[in-house]
C-alpha angles and dihedrals in degrees: 000000000000118000121237117242119239121220090254093065111086116231109225116203113221115225112249133183110301130200116239112266111263116238112244111261115247109252118215110211121232110259123216126183120206108194112227139145118254087257092051099040095091092049090049090051091049091052090049091051090050091051092048092051093045090051091057105269113144114240091237090062093067131083120181120198122194125200098194129025112007119253110266090243091056092047091050094047092046088056085073091054139269094277094057091044094053091042087062088053093049093051086058098197099117140045107281123214121201136174115240090245092065101027091103087074092057119099124237118275131184092250126035123182124194118200106200090202100157131288125122120320086246089066092056091040091058097035098054099057090040091051091050090053092049097046114095100186110353138027116191118190118195116194148071107328092212092054092044092049092047091050092048095038090225140062118278 
């Protein structure tokens, strides 16, 4: 007759055949377009950030990329030097603002906003695919839909 195990006896699981681990499926983030002029794109992005934070998103979940003039926060932080600016990014506890020319250095975040606020078409052409690759759940693009579509060569 089999003996009953007491709680003091460890139960050792024997390794059995295991299925190969499935590779995580690539997740395509949701894409939203907020129509705005180049002059209004940064304001539209700011309003979107405010709505995201009010809806419960943590500030560290948001990356904002600009294609024209840098966001005033980025310009201010860069006045303390590149090291301090990127240290803020690495801490990851606040919304981070980056110019399209340096956005490749930014880490992925659940939400990425792109303010197509001027600059050469090449800036938007490089920022949009980069932003899509960095966005975990949501990509928001603020700008002129015709310009964005012509840069991407397809409808967003």
